[in-house]
C-alpha positions in Angstrom: -55.1 104.0 -67.8 -53.0 105.8 -65.2 -52.1 102.5 -63.6 -50.9 101.2 -66.9 -48.8 104.2 -67.6 -47.3 104.1 -64.1 -46.5 100.4 -64.5 -44.8 101.0 -67.8 -42.7 103.9 -66.4 -41.6 101.7 -63.5 -40.7 98.9 -65.9 -38.7 101.2 -68.1 -36.9 102.8 -65.0 -36.1 99.4 -63.5 -34.9 98.1 -66.8 -32.5 101.0 -67.3 -31.4 100.8 -63.7 -30.8 97.0 -63.4 -30.2 96.2 -67.0 -27.9 99.0 -68.1 -26.7 101.3 -65.3 -25.9 98.7 -62.7 -23.9 96.4 -65.1 -22.0 99.4 -66.4 -21.1 100.6 -63.0 -20.0 97.1 -61.8 -18.0 96.5 -64.9 -16.3 99.9 -64.7 -15.4 99.3 -61.1 -14.1 95.8 -61.8 -11.9 97.1 -64.7 -10.6 100.0 -62.7 -9.8 97.9 -59.6 -9.0 94.5 -61.1 -8.2 95.0 -64.8 -6.5 91.6 -65.4 -9.3 89.6 -63.6 -12.0 91.6 -65.4 -10.6 90.6 -68.7 -10.6 86.9 -67.8 -7.2 86.5 -66.1 -5.7 85.8 -69.5 -2.2 84.3 -69.8 -0.2 85.4 -72.9 3.0 84.6 -74.7 3.9 87.8 -76.5 0.7 88.9 -78.3 -0.8 85.4 -78.3 -3.5 84.4 -75.8 -2.6 81.0 -74.4 -5.5 80.6 -72.0 -6.9 81.7 -68.7 -5.5 81.3 -65.3 -8.9 80.4 -64.0 -9.9 77.8 -66.6 -8.1 74.5 -66.9 -6.8 73.0 -70.2 -6.4 69.4 -71.5 -2.7 68.4 -71.5 -2.1 64.9 -72.9 1.6 65.0 -73.8 4.1 63.3 -71.4 6.1 66.5 -71.6 3.5 68.5 -69.6 1.9 68.3 -66.2 -1.7 67.2 -66.4 -4.6 68.8 -64.6 -7.8 67.6 -63.0 -10.1 65.6 -65.4 -13.1 67.3 -66.9 -16.3 65.4 -67.0 -18.1 67.7 -69.6 -18.4 66.5 -73.2 -15.9 69.1 -74.5 -13.2 69.1 -71.9 -12.6 72.4 -70.2 -15.3 74.2 -72.3 -16.0 77.4 -70.3 -19.3 77.7 -72.0 -20.5 74.3 -70.9 -19.4 74.0 -67.2 -20.6 71.1 -65.2 -19.9 67.7 -63.7 -21.0 64.1 -64.5 -23.5 63.9 -61.7 -22.7 60.2 -61.3 -23.0 58.8 -57.8 -20.1 57.0 -56.2 -21.6 53.6 -56.9 -22.5 54.3 -60.5 -20.9 51.6 -62.8 -19.8 54.0 -65.5 -18.3 56.4 -62.9 -16.3 53.5 -61.3 -15.1 52.4 -64.7 -13.9 55.9 -65.7 -12.1 56.5 -62.5 -10.5 53.1 -62.5 -9.2 53.8 -66.0 -7.8 57.1 -65.0 -6.1 55.5 -62.0 -4.4 53.0 -64.2 -3.3 55.7 -66.7 -1.8 57.8 -63.9 0.1 54.9 -62.5 1.4 53.7 -65.9 2.4 57.1 -67.3 4.2 58.1 -64.1 5.9 54.8 -63.4 4.0 54.1 -60.2 3.5 50.6 -58.7 0.3 48.9 -59.4 -0.8 49.3 -55.8 0.5 52.9 -55.3 -2.1 55.4 -54.2 -3.0 58.2 -56.6 -4.0 61.7 -55.7 -7.8 62.1 -55.9 -7.6 65.3 -58.0 -5.9 63.4 -60.8 -8.7 61.0 -61.3 -11.9 62.8 -60.0 -13.4 65.6 -62.0 -14.5 68.8 -60.2 -18.1 70.0 -60.1 -17.3 72.7 -62.7 -15.1 70.6 -65.0 -12.9 73.7 -65.3 -10.6 73.5 -62.3 -7.2 75.0 -63.2 -5.3 73.8 -60.2 -4.0 70.5 -58.8 -2.6 69.6 -55.4 1.2 69.8 -54.7 1.1 66.0 -54.3 -0.5 65.6 -57.8 2.2 67.7 -59.3 5.0 66.0 -57.5 4.2 62.5 -58.7 4.4 63.8 -62.3 7.9 65.4 -61.9 9.8 62.2 -62.9 7.8 61.7 -66.1 8.0 65.3 -67.2 11.7 65.5 -66.5 12.4 62.3 -68.5 10.2 63.4 -71.4 12.0 66.7 -71.6 15.5 65.4 -71.0 16.1 67.7 -68.1 17.3 66.9 -64.5 14.5 65.9 -62.2 15.6 68.3 -59.4 15.2 71.2 -61.8 11.6 70.3 -62.5 11.0 69.8 -58.8 12.3 73.3 -58.1 10.0 74.7 -60.7 7.0 73.0 -59.1 7.9 74.4 -55.7 8.2 77.9 -57.2 4.6 77.7 -58.4 3.0 76.6 -55.2 0.1 78.9 -54.3 -0.7 79.2 -50.6 -4.2 79.0 -49.1 -6.2 82.2 -49.3 -5.5 84.4 -46.3 -3.2 81.7 -45.1 -6.0 79.3 -44.0 -8.8 79.0 -46.6 -8.3 76.0 -48.9 -5.1 74.0 -49.5 -1.8 74.6 -51.2 -2.2 74.3 -54.9 -0.5 74.7 -58.3 -1.9 76.3 -61.4 -1.2 73.8 -64.2 -1.2 76.2 -67.1 1.2 78.6 -65.4 3.5 75.7 -64.6 3.5 74.3 -68.1 4.1 77.7 -69.6 7.1 78.1 -67.3 8.4 74.7 -68.6 8.1 75.9 -72.2 9.8 79.2 -71.4 12.8 77.4 -69.8 13.1 75.0 -72.8 13.0 78.0 -75.1 15.8 79.7 -73.2 17.9 76.6 -73.3 17.4 76.3 -77.0 18.4 79.9 -77.6 21.6 79.4 -75.5 22.5 76.3 -77.5 21.9 78.2 -80.7 24.1 81.1 -79.7 26.8 78.6 -78.6 26.7 76.9 -82.0 27.0 80.3 -83.7 30.0 81.2 -81.7 31.8 78.0 -82.8 
């Protein structure tokens, strides 16, 4: 009986320690030291949550930069992270990637034999990758500029402004957060429209 009581006390103590106290302490420290990240690195326009800087989104319009494909059933579903698990010789995998390559070439005005950045046609292991390479963004500049009716150099400058350097200067590659870049595009368009509206009012 004593052993049973002792075991129950240890169970209760460890449950409180690891199931309540530890999570509360870690969460408190995270919110104190990294408040934005602890809340999911949310990106907002005014009071509206647009998305998270660490979770990709599906952009299909020609007016937006497109991110890395997501292999999960509901694209970029943070509650269902994962990859396709297809091998490089799998027929379905080859068909899907081949279709993506043709789409990238067609939408961006590339030659039929032009090389395509791997991150525009290959899904990540998580299916949630929010970044693309600088090369992947650069080949989309012409399309986005044309669709929005803005000078191509202006869009290129915006792309360069959002380049994120490797962590600590050497871990990883240069990259661009697709959602942040697309939000900046919309903000510029909104500012231009407001300027045009004010100009019309003055006339």
